[in-house]
DRENFI-377371 format. One line per field, with one value per residue (C-alpha): chain; residue number from 1; x, y, z; residue in three letters. Coordinates in Angstrom, 2 decimals, decimal comma. Layout:
# residues N
ch <- (A  ...);
i <- (NUM  ...);
x <- (X  ...);
y <- (Y  ...);
z <- (Z  ...);
aa <- (ALA  ...);
***
This chain:
# residues 88
ch <- (A  A  A  A  A  A  A  A  A  A  A  A  A  A  A  A  A  A  A  A  A  A  A  A  A  A  A  A  A  A  A  A  A  A  A  A  A  A  A  A  A  A  A  A  A  A  A  A  A  A  A  A  A  A  A  A  A  A  A  A  A  A  A  A  A  A  A  A  A  A  A  A  A  A  A  A  A  A  A  A  A  A  A  A  A  A  A  A);
i <- (1  2  3  4  5  6  7  8  9  10  11  12  13  14  15  16  17  18  19  20  21  22  23  24  25  26  27  28  29  30  31  32  33  34  35  36  37  38  39  40  41  42  43  44  45  46  47  48  49  50  51  52  53  54  55  56  57  58  59  60  61  62  63  64  65  66  67  68  69  70  71  72  73  74  75  76  77  78  79  80  81  82  83  84  85  86  87  88);
x <- (2,79  -0,84  -3,15  -6,34  -9,39  -7,87  -8,82  -6,84  -7,92  -7,54  -7,04  -6,73  -3,16  -3,09  -4,03  -6,46  -4,59  -5,93  -9,30  -10,80  -11,09  -13,72  -13,96  -10,60  -9,19  -7,07  -3,98  -4,93  -5,40  -2,02  -0,32  -1,74  -0,40  3,01  3,33  2,53  5,43  2,99  0,90  2,23  -0,73  -4,01  -7,23  -9,26  -12,78  -14,79  -17,10  -19,30  -22,51  -21,44  -17,98  -19,42  -21,73  -18,69  -16,76  -14,23  -13,15  -9,66  -8,68  -5,19  -3,39  -0,13  1,73  0,54  1,24  -0,02  -0,07  -2,79  -5,03  -8,57  -9,18  -12,58  -15,80  -16,52  -13,28  -13,51  -14,18  -11,18  -7,54  -4,79  -1,69  1,42  4,37  7,07  5,57  7,44  7,49  4,46);
y <- (20,66  21,74  21,32  23,23  22,38  19,08  15,46  12,25  8,58  5,43  6,48  10,14  10,51  8,11  4,76  4,42  3,55  2,56  3,62  7,10  9,04  11,49  14,21  15,70  19,12  19,64  19,72  16,42  14,83  16,03  14,92  11,39  10,96  12,40  9,75  6,86  5,78  4,25  7,34  9,76  12,16  12,83  14,32  16,53  17,80  19,89  22,08  19,58  18,64  15,02  16,06  18,66  16,00  13,81  16,67  16,85  13,82  12,55  9,92  8,51  7,73  6,22  6,66  10,31  12,15  15,73  16,24  13,57  14,92  15,75  19,50  20,75  22,14  18,82  18,98  22,59  21,36  19,06  19,81  17,24  17,39  15,69  14,71  14,52  16,19  15,71  18,57  18,54);
z <- (3,79  3,75  0,72  1,51  -0,56  -1,69  -0,90  -1,16  -1,31  -3,40  -7,02  -6,07  -4,87  -1,98  -0,50  2,38  5,56  9,00  10,34  10,22  13,43  14,61  17,26  16,35  15,55  12,45  14,69  16,30  12,90  11,65  14,88  14,77  11,24  12,25  14,95  12,59  10,34  7,84  7,45  4,79  4,82  6,59  5,27  7,62  7,33  9,80  7,76  5,86  7,72  8,27  9,46  11,91  13,31  13,99  15,64  12,81  10,76  9,95  7,38  7,10  3,87  2,62  -0,64  -0,98  -4,25  -4,00  -7,77  -7,94  -5,14  -6,16  -6,13  -7,28  -5,85  -4,10  -2,09  -0,79  2,78  2,91  3,83  3,27  5,43  3,90  6,10  3,39  0,31  -2,88  -5,40  -7,65);
aa <- (MET  THR  PHE  ALA  GLY  GLN  ASN  CYS  TRP  ASN  GLY  HIS  GLY  GLY  VAL  GLU  TYR  GLY  SER  PRO  ALA  GLY  ASN  LEU  THR  ALA  SER  ASP  CYS  GLU  ALA  LEU  CYS  ALA  LYS  ASP  ALA  GLY  CYS  SER  CYS  ALA  VAL  TYR  CYS  SER  GLU  ARG  LYS  ASP  CYS  LYS  ALA  ALA  GLY  GLY  MET  CYS  TRP  PHE  ARG  SER  GLU  CYS  VAL  PRO  ALA  LYS  PHE  GLU  LYS  ASP  SER  ALA  THR  LYS  ASP  PHE  THR  THR  TYR  VAL  LYS  ASP  ALA  GLN  PRO  THR);
***
């Protein structure tokens, strides 16, 4: 499932997992998470200045709970892709 305008990290619906990756498209980010059994969601950003400079950034997360994702004006440039989303 896709959660546009939402971010996920420690204390905000997920646990940081692995190392972030740059120079990726949204599809690349989602695919890398899909291939990794320990990754339950991935956060992608391409529109913020720092994300554009990196060519699109992807952060991997485990233990993702969509109901706890941060969703406010600060997260508008993030999209979180969840592999097996539970109902919120």
